C-alpha positions as CSV (number, residue, x, y, z in Angstrom):
1,M,25.0,7.9,203.7
2,T,24.8,11.4,202.2
3,R,22.8,13.1,199.4
4,S,25.7,12.4,197.0
5,E,26.9,8.8,198.0
6,A,26.2,5.8,200.1
7,T,28.9,3.7,201.9
8,V,28.8,-0.1,201.8
9,V,30.3,-2.8,204.0
10,L,31.6,-5.3,201.5
11,D,31.2,-9.0,202.2
12,G,34.4,-10.2,203.8
13,S,35.7,-6.7,204.7
14,A,35.5,-7.3,208.4
15,G,32.9,-4.7,208.9
16,C,34.7,-1.8,207.2
17,A,32.7,0.5,205.0
18,L,35.1,0.3,202.0
19,G,32.5,0.4,199.2
20,V,31.0,3.7,197.9
21,V,28.1,4.1,195.5
22,G,27.8,7.6,194.0
23,V,24.5,9.3,193.3
24,L,24.8,8.6,189.5
25,D,26.0,5.0,190.0
26,A,23.0,4.0,192.1
27,S,20.4,3.9,189.4
28,W,19.7,5.6,186.1
29,R,15.9,5.7,186.9
30,R,15.6,6.0,190.7
31,R,16.9,8.3,193.4
32,L,19.9,7.3,195.6
33,A,17.7,7.3,198.7
34,D,15.2,4.9,197.1
35,V,17.7,2.2,196.2
36,A,20.4,2.6,198.9
37,V,18.6,2.1,202.2
38,V,20.6,1.7,205.4
39,G,20.7,-2.0,206.4
40,R,19.6,-3.3,203.1
41,R,21.9,-5.7,201.1
42,I,22.7,-4.6,197.5
43,A,24.4,-6.1,194.5
44,A,26.8,-3.9,192.6
45,E,29.7,-4.0,190.2
46,V,33.2,-2.6,190.9
47,V,33.9,0.4,188.6
48,A,37.1,1.8,190.2
49,V,39.5,1.1,193.1
50,D,41.1,4.0,194.9
51,L,44.1,2.5,196.9
52,D,45.1,5.8,198.4
53,A,41.7,6.4,199.9
54,S,41.0,2.6,200.6
55,R,37.7,2.9,198.6
56,V,36.0,0.7,196.1
57,W,33.6,2.5,193.8
58,L,30.6,0.5,193.0
59,S,27.7,0.7,190.5
60,M,24.2,-0.6,191.3
61,A,23.1,0.6,187.9
62,A,25.2,-2.1,186.4
63,T,23.2,-4.9,188.0
64,E,19.9,-3.2,187.2
65,N,20.8,-3.2,183.5
66,P,23.1,-6.2,182.9
67,E,22.5,-6.5,179.2
68,L,23.4,-2.8,178.6
69,W,26.3,-2.9,180.9
70,A,27.8,-6.0,179.2
71,F,27.4,-4.5,175.8
72,L,29.2,-1.3,176.7
73,K,32.0,-3.3,178.5
74,R,32.6,-5.2,175.2
75,L,33.3,-2.0,173.2
76,R,37.0,-1.1,172.7
77,R,38.5,2.3,172.2
78,G,39.0,3.1,168.5
79,E,36.3,0.7,167.5
80,T,33.8,1.9,164.8
81,V,30.1,1.8,165.7
82,A,27.1,3.0,163.7
83,G,23.7,4.3,164.5
84,T,21.1,6.9,164.1
85,V,21.0,10.4,165.6
86,A,18.2,10.2,168.1
87,A,18.2,13.6,169.8
88,I,20.1,16.8,169.8
89,E,20.6,18.6,173.1
90,R,22.4,21.8,174.1
91,F,25.0,19.5,175.8
92,G,25.5,16.9,173.0
93,V,23.9,14.5,170.6
94,F,22.4,11.1,171.5
95,V,22.9,8.2,169.0
96,A,20.7,5.0,168.9
97,L,23.4,2.4,168.1
98,D,22.5,-0.4,165.6
99,E,23.8,-3.1,168.0
100,G,23.1,-3.6,171.7
101,P,20.1,-2.6,173.8
102,G,18.4,0.7,174.2
103,H,19.0,2.9,177.2
104,P,16.5,3.0,180.1
105,V,16.5,6.7,180.3
106,H,18.3,8.4,177.4
107,P,17.2,8.5,173.7
108,G,20.3,6.5,172.7
109,V,23.2,4.6,174.2
110,G,25.7,6.6,172.2
111,F,26.6,10.2,173.1
112,I,28.7,12.8,171.3
113,T,29.9,15.9,173.0
114,Y,30.1,19.1,171.0
115,P,33.9,19.1,170.7
116,E,33.7,15.6,169.2
117,L,31.2,16.5,166.5
118,S,33.6,18.3,164.2
119,W,37.2,19.4,163.9
120,R,35.8,22.9,163.2
121,R,34.3,25.1,165.8
122,V,30.4,24.8,165.7
123,E,27.9,26.9,167.5
124,A,25.0,24.3,167.1
125,A,25.0,20.6,166.6
126,S,22.5,21.1,163.8
127,E,25.4,22.5,161.8
128,V,26.8,19.0,161.6
129,V,24.0,16.5,162.1
130,E,20.2,16.2,162.2
131,I,17.8,13.9,163.9
132,G,17.4,10.7,161.9
133,Q,20.8,11.0,160.2
134,R,22.9,7.8,159.9
135,V,26.4,8.2,161.5
136,S,29.5,6.2,162.0
137,C,31.6,7.2,165.0
138,E,34.7,6.1,166.9
139,F,34.2,4.7,170.4
140,L,36.1,6.7,173.0
141,Q,35.1,5.3,176.4
142,F,32.4,3.7,178.6
143,D,30.8,6.4,180.7
144,T,29.8,4.3,183.7
145,W,27.9,7.2,185.5
146,N,25.5,7.7,182.7
147,G,25.6,4.2,181.0
148,E,26.7,5.7,177.7
149,A,29.2,5.0,174.9
150,R,31.1,8.2,174.4
151,L,31.6,8.7,170.7
152,S,33.5,10.9,168.3
153,L,32.2,11.8,164.9
154,R,35.3,14.0,164.0
155,A,37.6,11.1,164.5
156,M,36.1,9.5,161.4
157,R,37.4,12.4,159.3
158,P,41.0,13.7,158.6
159,D,42.1,16.4,160.9
160,P,42.2,19.6,158.8
161,F,44.8,21.2,161.0
162,A,47.2,18.3,160.6
163,V,46.7,18.4,156.8
164,F,47.1,22.2,156.6
165,T,50.2,22.3,158.8
166,D,52.0,19.3,157.2
167,G,55.2,20.9,156.0
168,L,54.2,24.4,157.1
169,A,57.4,26.3,158.1
170,V,57.9,29.2,160.5
171,G,58.1,32.5,158.5
172,R,55.7,31.4,155.7
173,P,53.4,34.3,154.7
174,L,49.7,33.7,154.7
175,R,46.6,35.8,154.2
176,G,43.4,35.5,156.2
177,R,40.3,37.0,157.7
178,V,40.0,38.3,161.2
179,T,37.3,36.3,163.0
180,K,37.5,37.2,166.7
181,L,39.0,39.9,168.9
182,V,40.2,39.0,172.4
183,P,42.2,41.0,175.0
184,F,45.3,39.1,174.2
185,G,45.2,39.2,170.5
186,V,43.1,38.4,167.4
187,F,42.1,35.2,165.7
188,V,42.5,34.9,161.9
189,Q,41.1,32.3,159.6
190,V,43.8,31.3,157.1
191,A,42.0,28.4,155.5
192,D,38.7,26.6,155.7
193,G,38.3,25.6,159.3
194,I,41.8,26.8,160.3
195,E,42.4,29.7,162.6
196,G,45.5,31.1,164.1
197,L,46.1,33.5,166.9
198,V,48.0,36.7,166.4
199,P,49.1,37.7,170.0
200,H,48.8,41.3,171.0
201,S,52.6,41.6,170.9
202,E,52.7,40.5,167.3
203,L,50.0,42.9,166.0
204,G,52.6,45.5,165.1
205,A,50.5,48.1,166.9
206,V,51.3,51.1,168.9
207,P,52.2,49.8,172.4
208,G,49.2,49.7,174.6
209,A,46.7,49.8,171.8
210,A,43.7,47.5,172.1
211,P,43.1,44.9,169.3
212,E,40.0,46.7,168.1
213,E,42.1,49.9,167.5
214,V,44.3,47.9,165.1
215,V,41.9,45.6,163.1
216,R,38.2,44.8,162.9
217,I,36.3,41.5,162.5
218,G,36.1,40.7,158.8
219,D,39.3,42.5,157.9
220,E,41.6,40.7,155.4
221,I,45.2,40.9,156.7
222,S,48.6,39.5,155.9
223,V,50.4,37.4,158.5
224,V,53.4,35.1,158.8
225,V,53.6,31.8,160.7
226,A,55.3,32.3,164.1
227,D,54.8,28.9,165.6
228,V,53.1,25.6,164.9
229,D,52.1,23.4,167.9
230,R,50.8,20.2,166.2
231,E,50.2,18.4,169.5
232,R,48.0,21.1,170.9
233,R,46.6,22.0,167.4
234,R,47.7,25.7,167.9
235,L,48.9,28.0,165.2
236,T,50.5,31.2,166.2
237,L,50.8,34.1,163.7
238,S,52.4,37.5,163.5
239,R,51.9,40.7,161.5
240,R,55.5,41.6,162.1
241,T,57.9,41.2,159.2
242,P,60.6,38.5,159.9
């Protein structure tokens, strides 16, 4: 046993310590050292099997909270769930789901990470949601470590990038506002929530000139479409005339 995990001899495994309980799978309320004591029998649920390492990952938290665990296991990817925003933290948003039990530790069973709040880049979750707000989200996955339903709010809305780039051809002229300067180029907003990158080589500047020597944040500039990567949601622009 270490600070991060406990090894377990599974019944019927001929004395081999094949089972492993990670620190976050031991309990959502108690320390690993308090629940995984050498020589003590435990009840746990299998959450993963690593054939290469001959290990079976176990969760004791599942047997501590069987109702919550059973509810989360029933959810299917792509399913729509509804609830109320229960808390906003710097790392994401907790949602108290309408169906299912509450969480023994967290404000809600549902959790939305910042990237899943909106298709647009946001600095604070309060730009998108507020405590007490009703939301409908798409279920992404069961986070067994934290006993959470990972959710996506943005999945319930059309992807503005997909809408904007539908039929957008290379060479099309656009006009936009410079929003960010980086060593390798500048970002330009060409539509609401749509930004493209003008690589340093496509700025049309004197060789070796830094981006800030060519444009400033807030400048309105003309660009043309150089590449559209719909799979990775990337728009590459150029200030050079085709």
